[in-house]
N, C-alpha and C positions, 0 to 999 in steps of 0.2 A: 802160515799163521794155522794157529792149533783150531782143532776140527770144531770145539764149543768151547768159545772162553767162560770160565766156571769162577769166576770173581776169587779166587784165589781157592776155590775149592780144591783140595787133593784127589790124588785119581782112588778108586776102588775099584776091588774085586770083586769077586764072588764071596771070600771072606771079608766082610767092610772092618776097616781099620776104626778105629775109636776116634778118632780126629776128625774121621769123616761126622759121624753123630754128633760130636760138639761142634763144627762146624753149622749146621742144619740146626741143631739146637739156639744158635743165636741169632738165626733169621726167620723162623717158624717155630708153633708150640709143640712139642710132645705129648702124645697123650698114650697111655700107658695101656698096654695088651689089655688087661682089666679090664678098664674104661670100654675099650674097643670090642670083647667081647661080651659084654653085660649089654653094652647097644645095642648087638645082634643078636639078641637070646641065645648066647654059643653058638655065633654064624649058623644059625637054623635057615634049612633051604625056602624057609616060608618067606627070606626076608634078601634073597639073592635075586638084584634085580635082571644080570646076567652074567653069563661066565666067556673064559676064553683058553686059551691054550696056554697062559701064565698065570693066569689066577679068576678070581672073578670081582664081581661088584653088589656090595650087601645096603641096606636100607637100616641105619641104624638110628634110633632113637637114646641120647647123649642124657645124663641125669637132669640137666636143664630145662629136658623136655623137647629141646631142639632136633629139628631131623634132617640126618647128613646122607651122604652116600661115601662109604668104605669102600676104598678100592683096596684089596688083596692080591700084590707081589707075589707070585712062587717062583725062586731066585735059584732052587733046585731044577723044579724044570725047564729053567731057564738052559742053568749048567749040562742039563740032561740034552737037550736040544744043542749044543755045540755053542752055545752064546754064553755072552760076558753077562755079569752084572749090573755093569753099564749100558747095555743097548736096553737094559725093561727104561731108563729113563727117567729113574724115581730121585736122582738128584737133581735132574735137569728140569725136572716140574716142580719140585720146591722153591731153587733154585728161582725159574720164571715170575712164578704163580706169586711169591712172597716178593719179588721184588715188582711185578708190574700189578696194580690193582686197578680196575675200571670197572663198572655198572656192565660191562658186554664182556668181560673174561671171567668163565666160572672162577670163585670165588677159593681159593686154599684155606682151611680150617687150622690142619699140620698135618702132623703124621705121625707114624709110629713101626716100634720093627719089635719082631719077636721069632728068634732061629732062622730059618730060612725064609720064612715071609718080611714081606714091606709092604707099609701101610700109606693109602693116600686118603685125608678127609675130607671131603668137600664141602659147599654147601649142596641141597637134595633139589633137584631142576626135575619138576612133576611131571614135565608137559610135553614130554620124551625126546625126541631129537630129529632131524627137517627133514633126512632118509627116511625115517620111519613114519614119519608124518604124509610123505608123498606114497608113499609102498600103502597106506590105509585108505589112503584116500581113493585109490585104485582098486581094492579091493572088491571083488566079487559078491561075497559070501554077505559081508556086513559093513560097506562103505564108511569111513568119517571123513568128512569135508575138509578139506584144508585149501582155501580158498585164495584168491591173488590177493590179497589186503591184506592178510596175513603172513604170506611166502613174501610179500615185496621190505615188509615190515621183520623179516626175520634176517632177509638182506643188508637191510640197513645200520643193524644191530651188530651183524658177524663184521662187517667191514669196518664199522666206529671203533671197534673192541680191536681188530688188525692195524688199523689205522692208528691209534696208538702206540700199538708197540712198534710199529716202523718207523714211527716219529719222537721216539725218544732215545735218549744219549747216555747211553749208548743203544744201540737200533735191536730189537731181534726179531728173531724168525719165527714160527711157526713149523715148518714143514711139513703139516700133515693135513692142509686146510680141506673138509670135505664135507659134503655134510651131514653123515651121519656125526663128525666132532662139533656139529650146534647143536646146543643145546636149548630147550625153549623151559622156560616156567610155569606156574602156574595162570598166572598172567600173559601167556604167551611169548615174552620178553626173552630175544634170544642171545646167549654167552659161549663164546668159543671156550671151547676143553679140550682133554687130551693134548697135551705140552709134554708124549713124553721125549717126543725128535726136537723137541725146540730148541733153540742153543741163540748166544748173542756174541754182536759182532766187538771184537775186543779193542779195535781203534777208534780211529774217530776222524769225521770227514771222508776221504775219498776211500781211505785203507778200513772203513768199518762200515761201506756200502754190503759188503760182501763177506760170505764164511765160507770157506772152504772146508770139504768134509770129505775125510776117508772113505765114509760108507754111502750108498746114497739109498736112501730109505725114502716112505713115502706110500703113497698108495695108485696100484697103475690108473691110466686115464686121468687120475689129476695132477698130478705130478707133470710137472716141464719140462720140455723137451733137452732143451739147452739144460738144465742144471743137470738132468743124467747122461749128458754129454759128457759133460765139465769138472761135474759136483760143485759145482759155484752156486751156493745161497744167496738168491739177491729177492729185492721187493718185488722186481719184476718176476723171478718165477712161482712168487707165493702167489701174485695178481694173476697170473696164467691159473694158479690152483683155484683161484675166486671166479674168474672168469668161470672156470667148467663148471662151479655150482650155482653161477646166474645162469646157462642154459640147461642146466642136469630143472631147477626147478622152473624151469617155462615149461619144458616136456615133459618132465619126470620120467626123462630118459637118462639110464645111467654110462658116465663116461667109460668103463669099462664091465665087462659079462663075462662070465664062462662059457670056451664056444670052442667044442673039443678038435671045429675042423682047420680052426685061425693058427697060425705060428706060436707057438707056446701057448695054445689052450685059449688066450684070453681077443675075446673080441674087444673093439673100441666104437661104440655107436654115434657116440657123438661126432668124434672126428671122420667116421663113415659116412654119416649122413649127415650134415651138416658142413662138411666142409669149409674148416672155420678159413683157412685159408685160398677160399677161391671165390670167386666172384659169385653176388648171389646166395651167399650166408645167410643174409639176417631174412631176406624174405623164404629160405628154407627152414630155418628156423621155427618162423611165424606159421610155415605149413604144419609144422610139428608141436603145435601147442599142444599142452596136455587140456584132453577134452573133458576132464571132469571137472576144470576150474574156468570162471567164461573171463578169461584177460582181455579187460578192453582192448579193443584193437591200435589205439597209437600207443598204450602202455607199454605192450606188449612190443610192439617194433621198437619201441625205442630202447627199452631193457634190453632186446634183441642187440639191438648195434653194439650196448656196453658189453655185453658179453661177449661178442663175438672179437669186437677192439682187444678184450684183455687177451684175448688166447690165437689170436690172426696172426700177429705177426713176427717172423722169424727175426727180429730185432730187436730186441727187449726196449730199447729205449723209446720205441714207438707205444708203449705200450702205458697206460693210464696209471698214475701213479695211485694208492692207498686215498691220499685226501682227495683226489680228483674221484671213484669212485662215491666215496662215500656222498660228494656233494650232489654227482649225478640222482645214486638213487633218492636221496632224498627231496631235489628236483620234483621226482616221478610221483612222488609223496606226495608233494605239495599240490601236483595239480591234478594227480588222482587221486584225491583223499579215501579214506574207507568210505564205503558206502552207508547213507541211513535207508531207513523206511520213510517212506511219505506218502504226504497223500493228497489228493490236489483239494482247491479251498472248499469244493461241493461234496467232501466225504461225509460217509453216514453219520448218525449219532454214535458215540460210543466206539469210535474208529479209534486209526493210530496215531500217535503224537509224532514224535521225528526220531525216539529213541525206540520204537515199534512194540509199546505197552498203552494198553489201554489208557485213556484220558484219565486223569483222575477226576473223582469228585469233586473236589476242591484244592486250592492254592494249600493248605495246611497237609492234605496228603499228599498232595508234591513233595512236602521235606518229610516225609515219615517214612518209615523204613521200607525196600523196597516188595511191590506185592508179587505175591505168586499167583502164576495167571494157568489158565486152560483149564478143560472141562474135564473129568474123569470118574470114575467110579467109586472111587474110594479115597479118602484126604486121612493127611495124619494131622491132626488140628494141637497148634504149640498150647503146652499147657502150664510148663514155667522156666524159666530159663535163667539163669546166672546172669549180672548186673545189667537187667533193662527189667520195666516195667510191662509187661503181657498186658493190663489192664486194660492199657493206655493207645494197644494198637486194636486198626478196624478188624474185622472178620477176615477179610481177605489176606490181611498183613501176619496173620497167625497159622496160616492153609497152605500145605505143603502135599498140593494134588499128586494121588500117586497115575501119573500119566504111563499109558501103556506104552512100555520098549521092544516087547519081544514077543515073540508066540510058537509054543513050537510043545508037542502033543498034548492036544487041547487046553492049555492053560496057557495065561497072560502072566508077563512078568513087567514091573515097576522096581526100577534102581534109586537110592536113597543114599546119599554120600555128598563128601565135599566137592568129589569133581560133577557129580549131575547138578544138586542144586547151590552153588556154590555161592552163589547173591545172598539166598535167603539165611543159608547158614552165616556169612559174616553180616548179614544184620540183628541174626538173636545171638549171635558171640564174638563180641562187638574184642575179646581177648583171642589172641593168634594160639598163647599156648592152649586154652580151651578148646579153641577151631581143630589144633592139632592135636586131640583127642578122637576129633572124629577121621576115621579114614575118609579114601578115595571114595569105594565102593565099600558104604557101612552092610546094608545088608539090601536084602530082594523078597518083595514081597507078591506074590502070586497067587490068580484066584481060575478056577476054571471058565468056558468059556460060556455059563450063566449064570457068573458072577458068586457059585457059594466055591466051599474046599478052601477057605481061603489060607495061605500059611506065609512063616514068616522065615527067611534065610539067612544068619550073620553069615557075610561074607569078606570084614577085616581083620584087620591084625588086632583092633583096638576093640575094648568090649563094648557087647550091646546086652540091654536086657530086658526082658518081659515079664510082665509082672511084679520085678523086683530081683530075679533071677539072671544069670548070665548066661544068654544062646551060646550054645556051643556050636563053633564054626564046621559050617557046614551041612548042619545036620535041620530039615523042616519041622517045622514047629507049627499046630495050629494055632490062626493067628483070629481073635471072636473081635466084636463090634464093641466098644468099651474098653480094651485091652489098652495098655500103658507099656510104650518104648521108651528104653531110658538109657542113657549115655554116664558112664559111672568114669569117678579120678582112674578107676585102679580096678584091676579084678583082686585084688588080696585086702582083708581084711574090710571093715565095714565100708558098704557101700557108701559113698555119695553122689547121687546123679546131680550133676550141672546142665542136662537140657532132658525135659520132660513133654511126650508125643502122645496123643489116643488118637485110635484107630475109629475112623467115623465115615460112614455112608458120604458120598457126596451130596451136598446139597443142591437142591433143583434150586435156576434162577428164580422160582418164583417168591421162594421161603428165604431167599439171602442174607434178611434184615432178624431171622430167628437167630441165626448164628451168630449175629456181630453181639447177643447179651451171652457167647460163650458157654450155654448152657444143655450139657452133655445128652439129657435127654433129649430136647428137639432135635440134637442131631442125628441121635439116632431114633428116629421116628421120621426120618426122612427113606423115601424108597431107593432101591436100586433100580439101574436104565433097566426097562423090560425090551426082551427081543421083539421087533419087528417085521413086518411082510415087506415094508416098502420104508426106504428111505429118501429125503428130499433135499435137496440143493436149490435155494429157492436165492435168487439175485436179492441183495440189499444195497446194489452201490454200482452205477456205472457213472463212469467218468462223462463229463459233457449233460447229466440229466439229474435234473432236481427230481427231491422227494415222489415232487406231485407228478413229475413224466412218467416214472418208475411201471406205476400201476397201468398207465395206457398200453401198454408192451403186452402181443400177444404172451399165454402163460406157458405157451411152450417154448418160448425166449427164454423167459423168467424164471425155469424150473424146469432142472432133469431130476428124474427117479431111476432107482435101482431096488430092482427086489432080491429080493432073499434069494443068496445062492446064484444071485448073475453078476456078471462085469457089464460096465460100461464104461466104453472111451470119448472121453469128452476130448474135439479139435476143430480145429476148420476143415476137415475131411469127413467128419462125422457128423455136425450139426452147422452145416455152412449158413442157412438160412435167418440160421436162430442168433446165430454171433455176429450178421451183416445187421440185424434187425437191436443188435445190442447195442451195437457200436455206431449208429447211424452217424452221431453226430460225431466220433470222435473216430473215423475209420482210421487213421494212421496207427492203432494200435492194435490193427487186424495182423498186423505184421510179426506180432509178438503172441499171438495164440499159433499154436504148433497145428501139423496137421494133424498131430496125433499125440494131444499136451499131457492129461492126466486122466491112469486109469482107477474106476472104482470099481471097488470090489466088495459083497453084499456077504457075509458067510459068519454062522452061527453067532448073530444077533450084532454084527461087529458090520464099520463100516472100514473100509481099509483102503487108503488112495495114496497112489505111485507117481510120481513126475517121471512120466517114458520121454521128455524132452530136454532139450538144452535150457528155455528157454524159462523163467523164472517163476516157481512157485510159495505160495506161504499158507503156512497152517496159522492161524493164531498168529496171525505179523513174524512166521519165524521161518529163516527158509529152508526149501523141502529140495534137497539134492535131485540130479538126475539121479534115475534110477534108485531111489531112496526111500520109502513107505513111512506113511505112519495112519494109524489108526484117529478116524474121526467119531467122534462124538455131540451129542446133541449142544449146539446153538455153539460148537468151534465154528469158526469162520473162515474160510478157504478163498486164498486172490490170485489174480493172476497181475501180472508185473512189468514194468516196459524199462527200460533205458532211459533216463535224463539225465544225461552228461556222463558223472559218475556213478550215479545214486538210482535206486531202483522206487519209480513211483507206481502204486498201486491203480490198477485203472478200472479193474470189476473184480465183485468179492459173493461171495455164497455163504450164506447161511447153511447150515446143517440142522434138518427134520428129521425126524420119525414121526409116521404117520399110521 
């Protein structure tokens, strides 16, 4: 049988024959080299998303405004390394993705060629890949959460796309299943990508159940040993690779890693530590769970059992088929749904609803646009937006709080862009073509620790204006109260702003009614937060206690104080009597208070909270992952939560005060 059936495609060498191009034009859209060059600003390095030995991937914006990813393959570099053009998988990828279309397979929009280069044009996946997300979740400097419910959702999506390929007629094989080839869009939907090694069975029935290949390809650690030995690609060998991904997602342990002390310079951590073919593999997998992800115990055990079943059998027939994997993972998601923030029936006024947002003032508010939440020293007030009536929005719905994200060199920074305020920009700009004109990170606003010397820095490729003038990317520009920040359609010709925001001081809670009138002078009259020598976290809610009972508790139990230039650890070890008094009517919650739970630090008039435990912490309804810090501002609420089934229930909440 041929290495890969190509639906009648003629063979292609380094010098592509004309009839190959004719074949590809018959199954997929061909882009001109000029179109691709224009879309990438002449292959600008600023638009390069990544690069490898034989080319690079660029972000492009097509003439219709849609964003794409363009993979450039250098056939000359391939030839110089002793490989042939067909090893690049260009034709295979066009063929496979043109034939197999599914919501969980990355969409190929077209292809192009110029000289020794070949180009593949895909939909742009802005959420990164699963491998990258796992690495970032374990970063010591700036970890990015990749919670268990997002991981298992990605597994289901990827398995569904692969099951579609394996249950099609004819059957298709990916041949390079790994976490780095599972891409995420901005909503978290996962799609299989990189089909350069893919092949399609030419037969039907038993003869179409496998493909015999001449060259063993794939990624070490993920490739099935039986396939590596026989050269036969089967559904079972693909399931083996996916099983490795399951165990990797559970443990963040790489299937293969460089190790000069091992034969061939490669170590196989999953095979060596989990030992899938030996008794106790599931238990070893559970013991090795990624400690940055709070996997529900039963879910992790059941998912580990599925992953081990995919990779432990020497007989491929004992492995599950992809449709069984899909049903198994879907069943786990049904049993362990994505957690919602919930509060008990005795929650405090102004508490959280099931979405983790502040309760709306009225049913009408609930139907309006998402509310921008949070306390911050500055805000951006919505002045004008194309296609919506700004005057019909409440004050909260027009406000983008500049919540501090980083602190360095005595300056605090807040970030603005589609990635950081996704829901707000979707509400303000219903048209996708307008939202695409706002970069994922559009600009950064920074200020000194005493709230002076405020600056704005444009960070994205799309233009941003200040006072009607386009900001130079990467250059800090002074920003004053009342200044307007705008987003134009383009950098050429007359500026047409489709979104305008005004920089203001954040209003104090008691004066929020004044903001409802959208009066610039009222916004400018508000004070900056003042430095204080003392911060206080005052208990406003405890499970089991009514509002009238809380004041009867000792003040030492209801209030934690933090002096300027000091640190305080909160937890069972540090305030044992206080928590016993607080949770006297909810003693089971005590087990969800860690010995050292949260570290509070007051510096330069700012209060920072760091979760130093594996138990849940929430700030204004947003989870604070282990090892993650957040700056607390007056009136914000910090809460501890317990596990209730597969959801988190808040059982004690403290409000931040300056005294």
